[in-house]
N, C-alpha and C positions, 0 to 999 in steps of 0.2 A: 505495499502499501505506498510504503515511504516513497519508492522507489519510482509509483507512478506521481504522486505531487511535484515528487520534485522535477518531472521530469515536464507533466504541463507548468509549472512555474519557470522551466526554463523556458518552453514554450513563450509564456507573455511575459517573461522579460524579453524576447528575441521579436516578438513581434513587432512589425510596422506603427500600426492603429488601431484600437478599443476593437475595431471589430476583427479582426486577424486575429486578435486575441481571446477574443470570446469565442470565436469560431474555433483555436486551436483549446481551448479548458471543455469544449463541450464533444469536439472529438478524443481525448485524453481518456475522457468522463464517461463517455461511452463505449469504447473501449475496453476502458478495468473495466466495469459491470456488466459488463458483454448482454446490452440490451438492445434495443434496436433503434432508437431516436434519445435526445437526451436534446435537452434545448433551456436558454435562461431570456428571463425574463423581468424587465425592468422596470417600474413604478415610476410612471408620472405621473408629479407631488404633483403638477398643474390642473391635473383632472382628476386624476385617480385612477387612470387607466393603466392595465399592465398592458406593455408594449414588445412585444416577442420579437428580440436584438440575435437570435444565435441558434440555429441547431443542424442537428444531422441527426438525416433521420427522417425528417420530415421533407416535405416543398421547400425552397430556397427562394420560392414569389410568395411563400408567407410572410418574410421575414417583413417586418413592419408592422402586425397584423396588430390590432388592438382587442382589448378584452376587460371589461368594468372591473372590478371586484366580486366577486360571487354568483359570476359570468361562466359556465365551461367547468374544470375540473380542477384548472390554474387558481381559475378566480374564486374556487370555494379552497383551496385550501392556501390562498395568501389571506 
């Protein structure tokens, strides 16, 4: 597990921008957990929406999609 965290951390440090870093993080987590998909959502404080900012395993065209708190599985978890 520590080796995985170290590799993800190195990928984040080497990323040219936030999007590249988040993409590296979701790839690393997906690989380590051996799951079909991994995504990162950020909370937009100005609208309280959840914004999909990185994904591996889902259609990349969904990046930028927004959900409200309480909407869908992600919204319920938050």
